[in-house]
C-alpha positions in Angstrom: 87.5 -20.5 -13.1 87.5 -18.4 -16.0 84.8 -16.3 -16.8 83.6 -18.1 -19.4 83.4 -21.4 -17.1 81.5 -19.5 -14.5 78.7 -18.6 -17.0 78.6 -22.5 -18.2 78.0 -23.3 -13.9 75.9 -20.8 -13.7 73.8 -21.8 -16.6 73.7 -25.4 -15.2 73.1 -24.5 -12.5 69.8 -22.5 -12.6 68.7 -25.3 -15.1 69.1 -27.8 -12.2 68.2 -25.7 -9.3 64.5 -27.4 -9.3 66.7 -30.7 -8.6 68.4 -29.9 -6.4 65.4 -28.4 -4.2 64.3 -31.8 -3.0 67.8 -34.5 -3.8 69.9 -34.5 -0.6 72.7 -32.3 -0.1 73.0 -33.8 3.5 70.5 -34.3 6.3 70.9 -31.3 7.8 71.1 -28.7 4.6 67.9 -30.3 3.6 66.1 -30.2 6.4 66.8 -26.6 6.4 65.4 -25.9 2.9 62.0 -28.2 4.6 62.0 -26.2 7.5 61.8 -22.7 6.6 59.6 -20.1 8.6 57.9 -19.0 5.8 54.9 -19.0 3.8 51.1 -19.2 5.3 51.9 -17.7 8.4 49.2 -20.1 9.8 51.1 -23.0 9.5 54.9 -21.6 8.8 55.5 -22.1 12.9 54.0 -26.0 13.0 55.9 -29.0 11.2 54.5 -32.7 10.6 56.5 -35.7 9.8 56.3 -36.8 6.1 56.4 -40.9 5.8 56.6 -42.9 2.3 53.8 -43.8 0.3 51.8 -41.0 2.6 49.8 -37.8 1.5 49.7 -35.4 3.9 47.4 -32.6 4.0 49.1 -29.0 5.6 45.3 -27.9 6.6 44.9 -30.8 9.0 48.1 -31.8 9.5 47.6 -35.4 8.9 48.0 -37.7 6.9 44.4 -38.4 4.2 43.8 -40.7 1.2 44.7 -39.7 -2.7 40.8 -39.2 -3.2 40.3 -37.1 -0.8 43.3 -34.9 -1.8 41.6 -35.4 -5.6 38.3 -34.1 -4.0 39.7 -31.1 -2.2 41.6 -30.1 -5.5 38.2 -30.2 -7.5 37.5 -26.6 -6.2 40.8 -25.3 -7.6 41.4 -23.4 -10.6 45.1 -24.1 -11.3 47.0 -27.3 -9.6 50.9 -27.2 -9.3 52.5 -30.9 -9.0 56.3 -30.3 -8.4 58.6 -32.6 -9.7 62.3 -33.5 -9.8 62.8 -33.7 -13.5 64.9 -37.1 -13.3 62.3 -38.9 -10.2 60.0 -41.0 -11.9 58.0 -41.7 -8.9 57.0 -37.9 -8.6 56.3 -38.0 -12.5 54.2 -41.0 -11.9 52.2 -39.0 -9.3 51.8 -36.4 -11.7 50.0 -38.6 -14.2 47.8 -40.2 -11.3 47.0 -36.4 -10.4 45.9 -35.6 -14.2 44.1 -39.3 -14.9 41.7 -39.1 -11.7 40.9 -35.6 -12.2 39.9 -36.5 -16.1 38.3 -39.3 -15.1 36.2 -37.3 -12.5 35.4 -35.4 -15.3 36.9 -32.7 -15.1 37.6 -30.3 -17.9 41.4 -30.0 -18.0 44.0 -28.2 -19.6 48.3 -29.3 -18.4 50.7 -26.7 -18.8 54.5 -27.9 -19.2 57.6 -25.5 -17.9 59.6 -27.6 -20.7 58.8 -25.7 -23.6 58.9 -21.9 -24.4 56.0 -20.6 -26.3 57.2 -21.1 -29.9 56.7 -24.8 -29.7 52.6 -24.3 -28.6 51.4 -25.5 -32.5 53.6 -28.4 -32.6 52.0 -29.1 -28.5 48.5 -28.4 -30.3 49.4 -31.0 -33.2 49.9 -33.8 -30.5 47.2 -33.2 -28.3 44.8 -33.2 -31.4 46.3 -36.8 -32.3 48.4 -36.1 -35.4 51.6 -36.3 -34.6 53.3 -40.2 -33.5 55.6 -40.2 -30.9 58.7 -39.9 -33.1 57.6 -37.3 -34.8 56.5 -35.2 -31.9 59.8 -35.5 -30.3 62.1 -34.7 -33.5 59.7 -31.7 -33.9 59.7 -30.0 -30.8 63.7 -30.6 -30.1 62.9 -32.4 -26.9 66.5 -33.6 -26.4 67.9 -30.1 -28.0 64.9 -28.3 -24.9 65.4 -30.7 -22.4 67.8 -32.5 -20.6 65.7 -35.4 -19.5 64.4 -38.6 -20.9 61.4 -38.4 -22.8 60.2 -41.6 -20.8 59.7 -39.8 -17.2 57.0 -37.7 -19.1 55.7 -40.5 -21.4 52.3 -41.8 -19.7 51.5 -38.2 -19.8 51.8 -37.3 -23.0 50.1 -40.5 -24.0 46.8 -40.0 -21.7 47.0 -36.0 -23.0 47.0 -37.4 -26.3 44.4 -40.0 -25.4 42.0 -37.6 -23.9 42.5 -34.8 -26.0 43.7 -32.7 -22.8 45.4 -29.3 -24.4 49.0 -29.2 -23.5 50.1 -25.7 -23.2 54.2 -24.4 -23.4 54.5 -21.7 -20.2 58.2 -21.1 -20.7 60.0 -18.2 -23.0 63.2 -18.5 -24.9 66.4 -19.5 -23.0 68.3 -16.5 -24.1 65.4 -14.2 -23.0 66.2 -15.7 -19.0 70.0 -15.5 -19.9 70.1 -12.1 -20.4 67.5 -11.3 -17.5 70.2 -12.9 -15.4 73.4 -11.4 -16.7 71.9 -7.7 -17.2 68.1 -7.6 -15.8 65.0 -7.3 -17.9 65.8 -3.8 -18.3 68.7 -5.1 -21.2 65.8 -7.0 -23.1 64.7 -5.1 -26.1 60.8 -4.0 -26.5 59.9 -7.3 -28.6 61.5 -9.5 -25.7 59.9 -7.4 -23.0 56.1 -7.9 -24.7 56.9 -11.6 -24.0 56.8 -11.7 -20.3 55.7 -8.9 -17.6 58.9 -7.5 -15.6 59.8 -9.9 -13.2 58.7 -8.5 -9.0 62.4 -9.9 -7.0 60.9 -7.6 -4.0 59.1 -10.8 -2.3 61.7 -11.2 0.7 59.7 -15.3 1.5 60.7 -15.9 -1.9 64.1 -14.8 -1.7 65.0 -16.6 1.5 63.7 -19.7 -0.1 66.2 -19.3 -2.9 68.8 -18.1 -1.3 68.3 -21.1 1.1 68.8 -23.7 -1.4 71.2 -21.6 -2.9 73.0 -22.1 0.0 72.6 -25.3 0.5 73.7 -26.7 -2.7 77.4 -27.7 -3.0 79.4 -24.8 -4.5 82.4 -25.3 -6.4 84.8 -23.4 -4.1 86.0 -21.5 -7.4 82.3 -20.1 -7.3 82.7 -18.9 -3.2 84.1 -16.1 -2.1 83.9 -12.0 -3.5 81.8 -13.7 -6.8 79.2 -15.6 -4.6 76.7 -12.6 -4.0 77.2 -11.4 -8.1 76.2 -15.1 -8.8 73.3 -15.6 -7.1 72.0 -11.9 -7.4 72.0 -13.2 -11.8 70.6 -16.3 -10.3 67.8 -14.6 -8.3 66.7 -12.7 -11.3 66.4 -15.5 -13.6 64.6 -17.8 -11.5 61.7 -15.2 -11.0 62.0 -14.4 -14.7 60.7 -18.2 -14.8 58.3 -18.0 -12.2 57.0 -14.8 -13.7 56.5 -16.2 -17.5 55.3 -18.9 -16.5 52.2 -17.7 -14.4 51.8 -15.3 -16.6 51.6 -17.9 -19.6 49.5 -20.2 -17.4 46.7 -17.4 -16.6 46.8 -16.7 -20.7 45.7 -20.9 -21.1 43.2 -20.5 -18.7 41.6 -17.5 -20.6 41.6 -19.4 -23.5 40.1 -23.1 -22.3 38.4 -22.1 -19.4 39.3 -25.1 -17.9 40.8 -26.2 -14.7 44.5 -26.0 -15.6 47.5 -28.8 -13.7 50.8 -27.2 -13.9 54.0 -29.7 -13.9 57.4 -27.8 -12.6 60.2 -27.9 -10.7 59.4 -28.2 -7.3 61.5 -24.9 -6.7 58.9 -23.1 -8.8 56.2 -24.1 -5.8 58.0 -24.6 -2.4 55.8 -22.7 0.3 53.2 -21.5 -2.3 55.9 -18.6 -3.2 56.6 -18.9 -7.2 54.6 -19.8 -10.0 51.6 -19.8 -7.3 52.0 -17.0 -5.4 52.6 -15.0 -8.6 49.4 -16.2 -10.3 47.2 -15.9 -6.9 47.8 -12.3 -6.1 47.0 -11.3 -10.2 43.7 -13.1 -10.2 42.6 -14.3 -7.2 41.7 -17.7 -8.5 42.1 -20.7 -5.8 44.6 -22.8 -6.5 46.5 -26.8 -5.0 49.5 -27.2 -4.6 51.5 -30.8 -4.1 55.0 -31.7 -4.5 56.6 -34.8 -3.3 59.4 -35.6 -0.5 61.7 -38.1 -0.8 62.5 -40.2 2.6 65.9 -42.4 2.5 66.2 -45.4 3.2 66.8 -46.5 6.6 64.7 -43.3 7.9 61.0 -43.6 9.0 59.9 -40.5 7.7 61.5 -36.2 7.1 60.2 -33.0 8.9 58.4 -30.6 7.2 57.1 -27.0 7.4 53.4 -27.4 7.0 53.3 -24.2 4.9 55.7 -26.2 2.4 52.7 -26.9 0.3 48.8 -27.6 0.6 49.5 -31.7 0.2 52.7 -33.1 0.9 53.3 -36.8 -1.1 56.3 -38.6 0.9 58.3 -41.3 -1.0 60.9 -43.6 -0.9 64.0 -41.8 -2.4 65.0 -43.9 -5.4 68.9 -45.4 -5.3 69.2 -44.5 -8.7 67.3 -43.0 -11.7 65.3 -44.8 -13.9 66.9 -43.7 -17.4 70.2 -42.6 -17.2 71.6 -39.2 -17.6 74.4 -39.1 -20.1 76.5 -35.9 -19.0 77.3 -35.0 -22.7 77.1 -31.9 -24.9 77.4 -31.4 -28.3 78.0 -28.4 -30.7 77.6 -27.4 -34.1 80.3 -25.5 -35.9 79.7 -23.7 -39.3 81.2 -25.5 -42.4 82.0 -29.0 -40.1 79.1 -31.4 -40.7 80.1 -33.6 -37.3 78.8 -32.6 -34.1 82.0 -32.2 -31.7 81.6 -32.6 -27.6 80.8 -28.9 -26.0 82.9 -29.5 -22.9 84.5 -32.0 -20.8 81.7 -34.0 -19.3 81.3 -32.7 -15.4 78.5 -35.7 -14.9 76.3 -38.2 -15.9 77.3 -41.5 -17.6 80.4 -39.7 -19.2 82.1 -38.3 -16.7 84.4 -41.5 -16.4 84.6 -41.7 -20.0 87.8 -40.5 -21.7 85.7 -37.4 -23.5 87.2 -34.2 -24.1 86.0 -30.7 -25.3 86.6 -30.4 -29.1 86.7 -34.2 -29.8 85.0 -34.6 -33.2 82.3 -37.2 -33.2 83.3 -39.4 -36.8 81.1 -41.8 -35.7 78.8 -43.8 -32.7 78.1 -47.4 -32.9 78.9 -46.7 -36.9 75.9 -44.3 -37.5 77.2 -41.1 -38.7 75.1 -38.3 -36.9 75.0 -34.4 -37.9 71.9 -33.3 -35.9 72.2 -32.9 -32.1 68.6 -33.8 -31.6 69.1 -37.0 -33.6 72.0 -38.3 -31.5 70.6 -37.7 -28.2 67.2 -39.2 -29.5 69.6 -42.3 -30.0 71.5 -41.8 -26.8 68.3 -42.2 -25.0 67.1 -45.5 -25.8 70.3 -46.7 -23.8 69.9 -48.2 -19.9 72.4 -49.5 -17.0 74.8 -52.0 -18.1 74.9 -50.6 -22.0 77.5 -49.5 -23.8 78.0 -47.0 -26.7 81.4 -47.0 -29.1 82.1 -42.8 -30.0 84.7 -42.7 -32.8 86.1 -39.4 -32.1 89.3 -37.3 -33.7 91.5 -35.7 -31.1 94.3 -33.7 -32.3 94.8 -34.9 -35.6 94.3 -38.6 -34.4 91.4 -40.9 -34.4 90.2 -42.7 -31.3 87.6 -44.8 -30.0 85.9 -44.1 -26.3 83.8 -46.8 -24.8 80.5 -45.0 -22.8 79.4 -47.4 -20.4 76.1 -46.7 -18.4 
């Protein structure tokens, strides 16, 4: 694997780390992540069995009602609700919690992982009701900044718009995270350093958690061996920087709004209350509640987890496949060329089995011309399982037709 391909893999790995957390690697590895003896000292030695369609309180070690959980949440200034980004059941749960808190009369604001802070003005306009969905997706560059279908989050955004609930961007530009991963915080410019505090990387339990996730994932052979330790250290710096940034901007949003802050992010940022939640609490000591979901596979009655995994653990039935297909195509723009270009040979998603190659020039898609990456990805996001899309491409001077089958 070349240095460039290794870098690309690491970036992709970091982006999907939180997806890997709660998707099965295999039963043994998955259970290892769920059963770590870290986090709350009173609970780390205790376990409980999580069944689908039930909510469990870590404090009492038993199932509780949804409204009991909401009642407990009312005492918290911060509520962290984890997700696997392509899991519709988890996004439905986030929506239900936001809806319930709002309808119970709580003044809330929402913090979201996928947006860097330069997107805040667009988010403000959405919450004020001055943008259509189409305008919002284009102006915020949804499919440039995020790799998951807007449909997963649509109910949350619609409710926030209807109720005029403020939404806050919690992240920093991805280039900053990449620089920290590659060179460390010290390599940032002064302007970049002003955008987030220096990430703390000294917490041993958090390092144990992230390393367990890292080792539990199915790394390609090229990533193993001598470079593995270096790869992990870079990834750990990046994960810590993400947590630090989101903690910083969540606290800033709370100061602006003086409301209850509901933070939505990948579950890897919340597990065992060691990520964003820990960093916020260490700085302001404000009460918080963390909710994560645990999928239970078909044919399984339950999954055993440590009671220190989160304050509330919601069992869900594992999905056979995501609601929205992952495309698996990445695109580039080149100076002087209007057409978009395939950035790399697809390694996942529905494009993995299609005949695309790195460097293919896209002449048209279903007879339409696209010069903007976001516009093309918006177009592709409308298709679902069973659909087909026809690409006309130029490869080595020859025109070809490639059919993308969902």
